[in-house]
N, C-alpha and C positions, 0 to 999 in steps of 0.2 A: 504493500500500500504506500510505499515511499514515492511512487510515481505520481499518485494523486496529490500528495503533499507538495510536490515540486511546482504545481500550478498555483499555489497560494502565495499571494504577496501580502506581507504584513505591513500595516500602516505604522504600528508601534512594534518594533522588533522585540521579540521575547514575550509579547503579550499572550501568545497562545501556549507558552510552555506550561506543562502540567495538565493540559487538556488533551484528550484523545479524540481523534477524528473518527475512529471506528470503535466498535464495542458498545457495551451497555452505557446508556446515558448520553452518548454523542455530544461530548463537550462539557459535561458536568463532572466536577471532581468527585462528588459522592451523591448517592441517591437518598441520603438521610433527610434532606429537605425537600423532597419531591412534592409533597402535598401542601407545602407552606403557602404557595400562591392561592390555592383553592380556599384554604382556611382564611387567609387575609381578605380575599374577595367576599367570602361569606360574612365576615365581621363588618366590613365596609358596607355591604348591602343592608345588613340589619340596622346599622347606624343611620344610613340614608332613609330607610323606611320609617324609623323612629322619628327622625327630624321632619320628614314629610308629614307624618301624623300630627306632630306638634304644631306645624305651620297650619294645617287644616283646622285644628282646634282654635288657634289664635285668630285666623282669618274669618272664622264663622261668627265671632262675637260681633255684636251690634256696634260697639264703639270703634273697632278697627275697620269694619265695613263702611261706616259713616265717614271716618277719616280718609280712607282710600277714595271713596266716591267724591269727597270734597276736593281732594288733590286732583283727581281726573277732571272734575267739572271746572276747576280754576285753570287747569292747563289747556282745556279745549275752548274756553270762553274767549271772546275777542275783546277783552277790556284793556 
């Protein structure tokens, strides 16, 4: 597989040292963190859903709705 490696031009020389172009993982040094991205995405998704729910509760209140409508009305009026 050294012939395939001869076609690679490194922008930063030595940056690929320690990485295998073949074999399990294809460029990963270890497979112990393989599921980390999925867990991080799940946590961020839950945080985003919670934040969206909080915004829905806040925006449903009459005070905030009146405040936002007043801002929109003043922005669209030709005074």
